[in-house]
N, C-alpha and C positions, 0 to 999 in steps of 0.2 A: 528620553526624548521629550522636549517641551511641546506643548500643544499650540498649534497655530489656528488661525481662523478656519472654521469648517466651511466647505463649499456645499452647494446643493447635492443631495444624496445620489441622484442618478449620475451626475457628473463625476462624483467621487468613485462610483463603481464603473465608470465608462472604460477604464483600462482593460478590464476583463472582457468587455464587449469588443474592444479593438483587437485583443488577442484572438477571440473566437472568429471575428470577421476575417482577419488576416489568415488565420490557419485554416478554418473550415471553408470559407468562400473561395480562397485561392486554390485549395485542394479540389473543390467541386468544379471550378472553372477549368482546372488542368485535367480533370477526370482521373486524378491519381492522388490518393490520400497519403502517399509516401514521398511525394515530390517536394513538399514544403517542410523544411526542418523546423522542429518545435522551437529550437533556439532562435531562429530568425524571427518567428512570430513573437516570441517573448521580448526580443530586442526592440522591435517596433513598438510593442505595447509599453515597454519600460520607458523608452524615450518619450512617448506620449504622456505617460504618467508623470514624469518629471516636468514636462513642459506645462501641464495644466495646474500644477501645484503652486499656490501663492508663495511669494517671498523671493529673496535673492537666489540666484542660481546655485551659489555655493552651498546655501542651506538646503536646497532641494536635493542636491547631489549627496549631501551628508546624510539626509534622512534615508535616501535610497541605500547608501553604502552601509549605514548602521543596521538597517533591516537585513540586507544581504549578508552581513557579517555577524548576525545574531548567533549566540552560542548554539542554539538548536540547529540552525542552518549549517554551521561549521562542523557540528558533530555528524550530520548527515554526509557532508563532504568527506570527512575523515573515514567514515564507514565505507563510503563508495570506493575510495582509493584502496583501502585495505582489502575490500572484497575483490577489486580488480587484480590486486597483487596476488591474492590467494588463488583466484580462479586461473590466472595466467600461469602461475608456477605449478598448480595441480595438473593442468592440462599438459604442461611440458614434461612432467615426470611420468605421465600415464595414469594418474590417480583417477581421473574422471572415467577413462575407458575401463579401468579395473572395476570401479564401483558399478558401472553400467552392466558389465558382464556378470557380476555377482547378482545384481538385481534380476536380470533376465533369466538367470539360471535357477532362481528360487521362486519366482512369481510366475504363475501360469499366464500365458500370453493374453488370454481373454479377460484376465483380471487385472491387467496392467493399469488401465486408466482408473478404475474404481479404487484399486489398491494404493496407487500413488496419491490420489485425492484424499483418501482417508488417512494416509500417512502424514500428509501435509496438515490435515486437521489435528491429528494427535500431537505432532511436533509443536505446532503453534500453540496448542492448548497447554502443553508442558512448559514451553519457554516464554510464553506470553508476548511474543513479538513477531509481527508479520515479516519485518525486514530480515530478521535472523533466519526465519524459515525459508524465505526466498533465496538467501545467500547459500544455504545448505543444500537445497533440493532442486533449484532451477537448473544448474549445470547437469545434474544427473538426469532430469526430465528431458532436457534437450539432447543429451547423449543417447538416451533411449530412443528418441525420435529419429536420430541419425541411423541407429541400428535397425529400426523397424520400418522406417519410411513414413512414420506418422508426421502430422503437421506440427512443426516445432512451436508455432504460435499457440496452438491448442494445448500443447504440453506445458508451456510456460504459464498459460492462463490457468490451467488446472492447479498448479502449485500456488499461484497468486491467490486464487479463490479460496483454497483450503487454508492458506495462511491467515485469512481474515476470520476464520472460525475461532481460532484461539485468541486473536487480537481482540475479538468481541467478548469472549467468555472467560478467558483465563483469569484466575485470581491475582496473578502477578502482572497482568497487562496494565500499562499506564492508562489506557482508556477506561478500564474498569475502575481503577483507583480514582481517577479524576471524576467519573460520573457518580460514583457512590458518595464521595466526599462533597460534591457540589450540592446534593440534595439531602444528604444525611441518612443513608440507608445502609443496611448490612450487605456485605458482598454476596453471601449465600442467597439472600432474598432476590437480589438483582440477577444472580446467576439463573435461578429458577424462572424468573420472568423472561429473561433473554432466551432460555432454552425453549420455552413454549413458542417463541416466534421463529427461531432459526431451525429447529428440528425438522419441520416439514421441508424446508429448503434443502437441508442436508440429505434427506431421504430421496427427494425428487432428483437432485443433481447426481447422487450416487446411482440411482436408477438409470439416468441418462448415460453415465459413463459405463455402466454394465452393458447397456444396449449397444453403445458404440463399440465396446470392446469385443462384441461377438464377431465382428468382422476381422479381427486381428488373427492372422494365422500364427502358428507356433514359430518361435525363433530358434532355429537349430544351428545357425552359423556363428554362434558366439565363440570368442577365443577363450583360451584357458585363463582361469582367474589367477592374477598375481596378488597373493594375499597381503604381502607387505605394502603394496600400493593402495590397499583399502584403508590403511591406518589414518591418513589425513582426513578424509571425508567422514569416516565413522567417528573419529575423535571430535570433529567439529560438531556433529549431531549430538554425541553423548555429552560433551562439555556444555553445549547449549541447554540440554535437558536438565543439567545440574544447576542451571540458573546463572552461569557466568555471563558477564557483560559481553555483548556482541563484539566489541572492539578487541577485548582480551582473547576471545575465542578465535578471531581471525588472525591475530598475531601468533598465537600458538599453532594455528593451522599452517601458516607460512613457514614457521620453524620446522614443523613436522615434514612439510614438503621438501625442505632442504635436506633434512636428515635422511629421509627415505630415498630421495633422489641421489644423494652422494653414496648411500649405502648400497643401492642397487646398480650404481653406475649409469643411471638414466640421464644424469645431468652433471655438468661441472659448474664451477663458481661463476664463470662468465655467462653461461647459458641461463643460470638461475637469475642473475641480475637482469639479463635481457628479457626473460619471461615476466619478471616482476614489473619492469619498465613498460613492456607491451601491455600488460594487464591494466596498469594505471592509465596509460595513454588511451586505452579503449574506453575508459570512464570519463574522458575529457569533456565530451558533449554533455554527458549527464551532469557533471559538476557545473558547467556553465549554465545549463537550464535551471539547476537548483538555485544558484546565486541570483540569476535574473528574476526567477519567480519570487524568491524571498524578498528582494528589493522592491519589486512591483507591488506585491501584496502588502508590504510595509507602508508604502505610499498610500495605498487605498485605506488602510487603517488610520493613518495620520490625517487624511482628509475627511474622515468621518463616514466612510462607506459602510463599515461594519455596524457602527452605531445607528445609521439610517435603516439598515435591515432589521435590527433588533427592535427599534421603536415602531417601525411600520408594521411588523407582524404582530407585535404585542397589542397594538391598537385595534386590530381586526379579529381578535380571538373572541369567539362567542360559543358558549356551551362546552361540555366536556370533550365531545368528539372534535370540535373546532380547536380546543386547547391542545389536544394530543397532536392533531395535524400541525398546529402552530409550532409546537415543540420540535416536531420533525423537520418542518420547513426552515425554522430558525437555525437548527443545528446544521442542516444540509447547506444552507447558504453561507453560514460561517465557515464551514469546511471548504467550500469553493473559494472563499476569500483568504484562507490561511494555508490550504493544502496540507493540513496536519490535523488528524482527527482528535488528538489529545488537546492541542491548543484550541480547537473549535469548541470542545466541551468546556474547557476552562473559561473561555470567553463568554459563553451563553449560560453557564451553570447557574448563576444567581437569578437570572431572569426566569429560567426554567423552574427553579425552586419556587419563585413567587407565583408562577402560573399554576404549578401543581397544588399549592396551598389554596389558591383562590377557587379552583374548579374541582377540588377534592379528588385529585389524582394521586393514587398511592405513590409513595416515594420510589419504591422498587420499579414501578411502571415508568415513572419519569426518567429515572436513571437508565432503564433499559432502552427507552425510545431514543434518548440522546446517543447512547453507545451504538445502537443498531444503525441509526441514520448516518452517523458519522463514518462508520465502517463501510456502509453501502456506498457513500459518495467517494470516500477515500479510495475505495477499490476500483472505481471506474474513471476517475479523472486522469487525463494523460500526463499531467504534470505532478502527480503524487509520487512520493518517494518510492513506494512499492512497485508501481509500474515502470518508473524510470530505472530502478534497480534491475528488474527483470529484463527490460530492453537492453540495458548495458551489458548484462551477462550473456545475452543471446545474440546481440547484434541486430535485433529486430526493432522496428518502430513500435511505439506504444499503441498506435492505431491498428497495428496488425494483431495485437494481443487482445484488445478490448472486445471484439465481437465474440470471443470464446470465454468470456468471464461469466460462466453460467451461475456460479454461486453468488457473487455480489448482486447480480440482477434478480436472482430468485429471492434473496433476502430482502431486497427493496420491495418486491411485490408482496412478500409475506407480511412485512411490517405495515404496509399500507392497508392490506386486507384486514389485519388484526385491529386496526383503528376503525375502519369503516363498518365492520360487522360485529365487533366485540360487544359494543353497547346494545346493539339490536338483539344479539343472542341472550344477553342478560335480562332484557325486558321480556322476551318471549318465555324465558324460564319462569320469571315471576308470574 
């Protein structure tokens, strides 16, 4: 994409402001945060973004379309559709119900919340992807909510939060790879630096789930476990743990749904196609939001909005603590403008490397700050792939899930406290 004339920075960033005004203000005026569809707000903001961009209308639309059709955006769309097809066919054959019954039969009722959160942490650490973890575990979490009467939004948020533990720490996570390469540090060094920040958050959130789980009475009305129907979901989790690409995992999962469904007589060919079609259709709004967000954020980058953020923060960095806060703010704002934590890290990586060298910040610390801040923001923005995926799989609005995202918010608090008090503690020790 060739570069055009850059507009004033705040004007370049204004589509995000328009989106927030349309979505949040309209919801507040209506007194209902679920009344305004996210896709409508993104459409208004996208039209505005195209309108304020200099140049012929055909070129502006091309910029938007190229950004919406970027390979990374289309990969997300591909995953969303496969996830919908897998979830729809798994539900039709009874795989979700069988997996829920199995889970409820082996996990004590009072340990359900903490156990599922720690399971999401472990799976995400093993497979290195938050999206893959959400695809595998959110349907099970919501199925448990249906059986126990728990809040489905809280159960979905529990998995989304745990999924970011591995996204942030796993050695095979793309954010870890991007952060360590950007500043030139070893992965194990960055892992240790990260763990010191997020471990308190994990312990606190686990404690919260243990406390909340004390009110859960035992579940005694579970149906008999249909062992064959466990195969699709257990296979998806196991294959993901072996590091297979999420798209291949989902394709294998759909094939297993078909084999198990035909073998048990739970489904015929036409019912299978209908379930797959319904699952894909259920992701329609999610796909539209993803395309609109990708196009709008591409317009913002083209107009110089991201460059404006980077230069503005870099100019106002003073001292090591200010430099660390600058790294965090820089990464967070880049993530808001890209809705992708890996792309955000790649975008600001060279600037963060320069800041770390100028203010004598260890490379492992700089990489850790980038990764933690990007995962924190990615975990709470309503137009991020992870929350959109969870919403698509549950039929909930992203705004219904956000208030229960204890882990991402706890990580955000922990990383800010680590910056504010880390240097003070070092000086007091000296």
